[in-house]
C-alpha positions in Angstrom: -78.4 131.0 -20.5 -77.4 127.5 -19.9 -77.4 124.7 -16.9 -74.3 125.4 -15.5 -74.0 125.9 -11.5 -72.4 128.9 -9.8 -69.5 126.3 -8.3 -68.8 125.3 -11.9 -69.0 129.4 -13.3 -66.4 130.2 -10.3 -63.9 127.4 -11.1 -64.0 128.2 -14.7 -65.8 131.6 -16.1 -65.0 130.3 -19.6 -67.3 126.8 -19.0 -70.4 126.1 -20.9 -73.4 123.6 -20.3 -76.4 122.3 -22.1 -78.6 125.4 -22.8 -81.7 126.1 -20.8 -84.9 125.3 -22.7 -88.4 126.0 -22.1 -89.1 121.9 -21.5 -85.7 121.7 -19.3 -86.9 124.2 -16.8 -90.2 122.6 -16.5 -89.0 119.5 -15.8 -86.4 120.8 -13.3 -89.8 123.2 -11.3 -91.4 119.5 -11.4 -88.7 117.9 -9.4 -88.6 120.4 -7.4 -92.6 120.2 -6.5 -92.2 116.9 -6.1 -89.0 116.7 -3.7 -89.3 120.1 -1.7 -85.6 120.6 -2.3 -83.3 123.8 -2.9 -81.2 123.0 -6.2 -82.4 121.0 -9.5 -79.9 122.0 -12.7 -79.7 125.5 -11.7 -83.6 126.5 -10.6 -83.7 127.4 -7.3 -86.4 127.9 -4.6 -87.0 130.3 -1.9 -89.3 130.5 1.1 -91.1 133.6 1.6 -90.8 134.8 4.7 -94.5 136.1 4.9 -97.4 135.2 6.4 -98.0 132.9 3.6 -95.3 130.8 4.8 -97.2 127.7 2.3 -95.2 129.5 -0.6 -92.4 128.2 -2.7 -91.7 130.8 -5.8 -88.7 129.4 -8.4 -86.8 132.1 -9.1 -87.3 133.6 -12.6 -89.8 132.0 -14.8 -89.3 130.6 -18.1 -90.6 133.2 -20.1 -88.0 135.5 -18.1 -84.8 133.7 -18.7 -85.2 134.0 -22.4 -86.2 137.7 -22.4 -83.2 138.3 -20.4 -80.4 136.9 -22.5 -82.5 136.9 -25.8 -84.8 140.5 -25.8 -87.4 140.5 -28.4 -87.1 136.3 -28.6 -90.2 135.9 -25.9 -93.3 136.5 -27.7 -92.2 135.2 -31.3 -91.2 131.9 -29.0 -94.2 132.0 -27.1 -96.3 131.8 -30.4 -94.5 128.9 -32.1 -94.3 127.0 -29.1 -97.0 126.7 -26.5 -94.7 125.1 -23.9 -94.8 121.9 -22.2 -97.2 120.1 -20.2 -95.8 119.3 -16.7 -98.9 118.0 -15.7 -98.9 115.5 -18.6 -98.6 112.2 -16.7 -101.9 112.9 -14.8 -103.4 111.7 -18.0 -100.8 109.1 -19.0 -102.0 105.9 -19.6 -99.4 103.0 -19.0 -98.4 100.8 -22.1 -99.5 97.8 -20.3 -100.8 96.2 -24.4 -96.8 96.8 -25.4 -95.7 94.8 -22.5 -94.5 91.2 -23.6 -96.5 88.3 -23.2 -94.1 86.8 -20.1 -94.7 90.1 -18.3 -98.9 90.6 -18.5 -98.9 86.9 -17.9 -96.7 87.3 -14.4 -98.6 90.7 -13.5 -102.3 89.0 -13.7 -101.0 86.3 -12.1 -99.7 88.1 -9.1 -96.0 87.0 -9.8 -93.0 88.9 -10.0 -91.2 89.2 -13.2 -87.6 88.5 -13.1 -85.0 90.8 -13.7 -84.9 90.7 -17.5 -88.5 90.9 -18.0 -88.8 94.0 -15.3 -85.9 95.4 -17.6 -87.9 95.3 -20.6 -91.5 96.3 -19.0 -89.3 99.7 -17.7 -87.6 100.0 -21.5 -91.3 99.9 -22.4 -92.8 102.7 -20.1 -89.9 105.0 -20.2 -89.6 104.8 -23.9 -93.8 106.0 -24.4 -93.2 108.5 -21.5 -90.6 110.2 -23.5 -92.3 110.4 -26.4 -94.8 112.3 -24.5 -92.2 114.3 -23.0 -88.3 114.5 -24.1 -87.5 116.5 -20.4 -89.3 114.0 -17.9 -88.8 115.4 -13.9 -88.4 112.4 -11.0 -91.5 114.0 -10.4 -93.2 112.2 -13.3 -91.8 108.8 -12.6 -92.6 109.3 -9.0 -96.2 109.4 -10.3 -96.1 106.6 -13.1 -94.2 104.1 -10.5 -97.0 104.8 -8.2 -99.9 104.1 -10.8 -98.3 100.9 -11.7 -97.7 99.5 -8.6 -101.3 100.5 -7.2 -102.6 98.5 -10.0 -100.5 95.5 -9.7 -98.8 95.4 -5.8 -98.3 91.6 -5.9 -95.8 91.9 -8.7 -94.1 95.6 -8.5 -94.1 96.2 -4.9 -91.1 96.9 -2.5 -91.5 94.2 0.3 -89.6 91.6 2.0 -91.4 89.0 3.5 -95.1 91.0 3.3 -93.8 94.5 4.6 -93.7 97.2 2.7 -90.4 99.2 2.6 -90.7 102.7 2.1 -93.3 103.7 0.1 -93.5 100.4 -2.1 -92.6 101.6 -5.0 -88.8 103.4 -5.0 -87.1 100.8 -7.0 -89.1 101.2 -9.7 -88.8 104.7 -9.5 -85.1 104.3 -9.5 -85.4 101.9 -12.4 -87.3 104.7 -14.2 -84.9 107.2 -13.3 -82.1 105.5 -14.5 -83.2 104.1 -17.8 -84.3 107.9 -18.7 -80.5 109.2 -17.3 -79.3 106.3 -19.6 -81.3 107.5 -22.8 -80.6 111.3 -22.0 -77.1 110.4 -21.8 -76.2 109.8 -25.6 -78.0 113.2 -26.5 -76.8 115.6 -23.5 -73.8 117.8 -24.4 -71.5 117.0 -21.9 -70.1 119.6 -19.4 -66.1 121.0 -19.5 -64.8 118.7 -16.3 -65.0 121.1 -13.3 -62.1 121.4 -10.8 -62.1 119.3 -7.4 -64.5 120.6 -4.4 -62.7 121.6 -1.5 -63.8 121.4 1.8 -64.0 125.2 2.0 -66.2 125.7 -1.2 -68.7 128.0 -1.0 -71.8 125.5 -0.8 -75.0 128.3 -1.4 -77.4 125.4 -2.6 -76.7 123.3 0.3 -79.3 122.9 3.5 -78.1 124.7 6.2 -76.0 122.6 8.6 -78.5 122.4 11.9 -81.9 122.2 9.9 -80.1 118.9 8.2 -79.2 117.5 11.4 -82.4 118.2 13.1 -84.0 116.4 9.9 -81.7 113.0 10.6 -82.4 113.1 14.3 -86.0 112.6 13.9 -86.5 110.3 11.0 -88.1 107.6 12.4 -89.1 109.3 15.3 -93.1 109.7 16.4 -92.2 111.4 19.8 -88.7 113.2 19.5 -89.7 116.3 21.0 -92.1 116.4 23.5 -93.2 119.4 24.5 -95.2 118.9 27.5 -94.9 117.4 30.7 -97.9 114.9 31.4 -100.6 116.1 32.7 -99.7 114.3 36.4 -96.1 115.6 36.4 -94.2 118.1 37.5 -90.7 119.2 37.3 -90.0 118.1 41.3 -91.5 114.7 40.6 -89.4 114.1 37.5 -86.5 114.9 39.4 -87.4 112.7 42.2 -88.2 109.6 40.2 -85.0 110.2 38.4 -83.4 109.8 41.4 -85.0 107.2 42.1 -83.8 105.2 39.2 -80.1 106.3 40.1 -80.7 104.3 43.5 -82.7 101.2 41.7 -79.8 100.7 39.5 -77.7 100.2 41.8 -79.3 97.1 43.3 -79.5 94.1 40.9 -83.2 92.8 42.8 -84.7 96.4 41.2 -88.6 95.2 40.1 -88.6 95.2 36.3 -92.2 96.5 36.1 -91.5 99.5 38.2 -88.6 99.7 36.5 -90.4 100.5 33.3 -93.5 102.9 34.8 -90.7 104.9 36.0 -88.8 105.1 32.6 -91.9 105.6 31.3 -93.4 108.5 33.1 -89.9 110.5 33.0 -89.6 109.8 29.1 -90.3 113.8 29.0 -87.4 114.4 30.8 -85.0 112.4 29.3 -86.0 113.7 25.7 -85.1 117.4 27.0 -81.8 116.2 28.4 -80.9 113.8 25.1 -81.9 116.8 22.4 -79.9 119.8 24.6 -77.2 118.1 23.4 -75.4 116.6 26.8 -72.6 114.7 26.5 -73.4 110.7 27.0 -71.1 110.5 30.0 -73.3 112.9 31.6 -76.6 111.3 30.2 -75.1 107.7 31.4 -74.5 109.3 35.2 -78.8 111.0 35.6 -80.5 108.3 33.2 -78.3 104.8 33.9 -81.6 102.6 32.7 -81.2 104.1 29.2 -78.0 102.1 28.6 -79.1 99.4 29.9 -81.5 96.6 27.8 -84.6 96.9 29.7 -84.4 100.6 30.1 -83.5 101.0 26.7 -86.8 99.5 25.2 -89.0 101.7 27.2 -87.4 104.6 26.1 -87.3 103.6 22.5 -90.8 102.3 22.3 -92.4 105.6 23.4 -89.5 107.3 20.5 -90.5 105.0 17.6 -93.3 102.9 18.3 -91.7 100.0 18.0 -90.7 97.0 20.6 -86.6 97.1 19.9 -85.6 93.3 20.9 -89.3 92.1 20.2 -89.8 93.5 16.6 -86.2 92.0 15.7 -86.8 88.5 17.2 -90.2 88.5 15.5 -88.8 90.0 12.0 -85.6 87.6 12.1 -88.4 84.5 12.5 -90.0 85.6 9.4 -86.9 86.7 7.3 -83.4 85.6 8.8 -83.6 82.1 6.9 -84.4 83.5 3.3 -81.8 86.1 3.7 -79.0 83.7 5.1 -80.1 81.4 2.0 -79.8 83.9 -0.6 -76.3 84.7 0.9 -74.6 81.5 1.0 -76.3 79.9 -2.0 -76.7 83.1 -4.1 -74.5 85.5 -3.3 -71.6 83.7 -2.7 -71.5 82.4 -6.4 -71.7 86.0 -7.6 -69.3 87.4 -5.4 -65.7 86.6 -4.9 -65.1 88.4 -1.8 -68.6 87.5 0.1 -67.2 83.7 -0.8 -64.1 84.6 1.2 -65.9 85.8 4.0 -68.2 83.0 4.1 -65.5 80.3 4.3 -63.7 82.4 6.9 -66.8 82.2 8.5 -67.4 78.5 8.6 -64.0 78.2 10.1 -64.7 80.7 12.7 -68.3 78.9 13.4 -67.0 75.4 13.5 -69.6 73.1 14.8 -71.4 75.3 16.3 -74.8 75.6 15.8 -77.9 77.4 16.8 -79.9 81.2 16.3 -77.4 83.3 18.1 -74.7 82.1 15.5 -77.1 81.8 12.3 -77.6 85.9 13.2 -74.1 86.5 14.0 -72.9 85.0 10.2 -76.2 87.1 8.4 -74.4 90.7 10.2 -71.4 89.8 8.8 -72.0 88.7 5.6 -74.6 91.6 5.4 -71.2 93.7 6.0 -69.6 91.7 3.5 -72.6 92.1 0.7 -72.5 96.1 1.3 -68.7 96.1 0.9 -68.7 97.7 4.6 -66.3 97.3 7.4 -66.6 94.8 10.4 -64.5 96.8 11.8 -66.8 100.1 12.2 -69.2 97.5 14.0 -66.9 95.5 16.2 -64.1 96.1 18.3 -62.3 93.0 19.2 -60.1 92.5 22.7 -59.5 89.5 24.9 -62.0 87.3 26.2 -60.7 88.1 29.9 -60.3 91.9 29.4 -61.8 93.8 31.9 -63.9 97.3 30.8 -60.9 99.5 32.5 -58.4 97.6 30.0 -60.6 98.6 26.6 -58.4 101.0 25.2 -61.5 103.0 23.8 -58.8 105.6 21.7 -58.9 102.9 19.0 -62.8 102.2 19.2 -64.9 104.2 16.8 -67.7 107.3 18.0 -70.7 105.5 16.7 -72.3 102.9 18.7 -69.7 99.6 18.6 -69.9 96.3 20.0 -66.8 95.4 21.7 -66.5 91.3 21.3 -65.1 89.6 23.9 -63.3 87.0 22.6 -61.3 86.1 19.1 -64.6 86.0 17.0 -68.3 87.0 17.3 -68.7 83.3 17.6 -66.3 82.3 20.3 -67.4 85.2 22.6 -69.5 84.6 25.2 -69.9 88.4 26.7 -69.9 91.8 25.3 -69.8 95.3 25.6 -71.2 98.7 24.3 -69.3 101.9 23.9 -70.8 104.9 22.7 -68.5 108.3 22.4 -65.8 106.0 23.7 -67.9 105.4 26.6 -68.0 102.1 27.5 -72.2 102.2 28.8 -72.7 98.8 29.1 -69.8 96.2 29.9 -71.6 92.9 30.4 -74.2 92.0 28.0 -74.5 88.0 27.5 -76.2 87.8 24.1 -75.0 88.7 20.8 -78.4 89.6 19.7 -78.9 92.2 22.7 -75.6 94.1 21.9 -77.1 94.4 18.5 -79.8 95.7 19.5 -78.3 97.9 22.3 -76.3 99.1 19.6 -79.2 99.8 17.0 -81.6 101.5 19.7 -78.5 104.0 20.8 -78.5 106.0 16.9 -82.2 107.1 17.8 -82.2 107.1 21.5 -79.3 109.5 21.6 -79.6 111.4 18.1 -76.9 109.7 16.5 -76.9 109.5 12.6 -75.6 106.5 10.7 -71.8 106.2 9.5 -71.5 106.4 5.8 -69.2 103.9 6.5 -72.6 101.0 8.0 -75.1 103.1 6.0 -76.4 100.6 3.9 -75.8 97.8 6.6 -77.8 100.2 9.5 -80.2 101.0 6.8 -81.5 97.4 5.8 -81.4 96.4 9.4 -83.4 99.1 10.0 -86.1 98.8 7.3 -86.0 94.6 7.6 -85.5 93.7 10.9 -86.7 96.8 13.1 -89.8 97.6 11.1 -88.8 101.3 10.8 -90.1 102.2 7.7 -89.9 106.2 6.8 -91.0 107.5 3.4 -88.7 110.5 3.2 -85.5 111.6 4.7 -82.4 109.5 5.8 -80.1 108.7 9.1 -77.1 108.9 7.4 -74.3 111.4 8.3 -74.1 113.7 5.1 -70.0 114.5 4.4 -70.8 115.9 1.4 -73.2 118.2 -0.4 -74.6 115.5 -2.3 -78.2 114.8 -1.6 -79.3 111.3 -0.8 -82.2 109.5 -2.0 -85.2 108.3 0.4 -84.4 104.8 0.6 -80.3 103.9 -0.6 -80.3 102.2 -4.4 -78.2 99.1 -2.8 -80.5 98.5 0.1 -83.5 98.4 -2.6 -81.2 96.0 -4.7 -81.0 93.9 -2.2 -84.6 94.0 -1.2 -85.6 93.0 -4.7 -83.0 90.3 -5.1 -84.6 88.6 -2.1 -87.8 89.3 -3.5 -86.7 87.6 -6.8 -85.3 85.0 -5.2 -88.7 84.2 -2.8 -90.5 83.9 -5.6 -87.9 81.5 -7.6 -87.9 79.6 -3.9 -91.6 79.1 -3.9 
């Protein structure tokens, strides 16, 4: 019995893979339990549809696999091999004493080891782990990383300017796993190359589309689905307030405090309409303030617990200068593409200075760093362009900032497009346009496009302070399981942390 998937077998019935052993089975089960997923190296889980909904059971224990394909071998194998203890990591001692003196010096003084020292530390830890268990699972790496970060948080935790990213130990888990895979690579038999999978393939192990969509929609939210009306409200009062907000939107002198109060009290009905899947055009007719800076800030705060623009500006003051400094002093020397982007931006910027221009430069350099396309976030039109003149058929479906001018630097007016509908046609500042664009993903259940996955998640975690430990808001165009924190985002955060210590 070997570790081959159903799709590989269907593509080539003669294909063969690494043989299943009790050790690899136990490691796969440990990964299933750690990540609550449905398939690891051919071992599946199934929710038992009984009164005990909390029970998850892997199909066929490892001894059954062996007895099915090797009759009579189970008892002899059990006698000669006691099996691997999948809980070995509970008593695993981190080999602190084996670390190089420079690593120990940094840890004891609360300083971050440099990249080279960190790699040495990871190699030593992985060597010790694999001596205990040749088939280390992700659960084990996670437990070990958690212990290491708990002892030396100042030196090992994932932070940017004091804010913990995710669980705080995702980058260390990633490094441990990468090292384990590198060590395994030389000893693991290769599976024959399989045929290209088409969109029609039978992805039997994929999470159902509806379930995955719901997971992405609620990502980062604290009140995504409000089940009950406020005690003092009725359906009739909600309808009356909705109509009042429509009327108030037509008047430029509407009382902001009254608008905020009405938006907050009708949040239940707003969420009902969004979650029912009403079109953007319909939502804009019924809730025009949801697409305005004032109204969206109320909805976003109720939905996520985060002040949209205030949080961005506060984090910009704390982290923006550090990020821009890293991009313009370190990244430009590492990447020819970033250097070319920076030179182009300097030509467009000219002699302009100020916070807003720094933000524009930061966002555009981030897109270049992650190798993501500027046109997926911005659409440029003439500075005199009217709303009805925008060629919306050329605009992406996802939230897009319409820049009225040849560049972000020369523009003094912006618009916002959503599902190729212009939802706000007069935004005066770049920061407001950016916050409205980002807020739209959450307020209207929109997934991050894969073309902007890294940039949006970096902004989400570092500038909007939305830091879920699990899940993702990125649309999944294939069946590959995404990590809880984007590896490229983790890498940048780690580089920034190292840069911060060098600059301090």
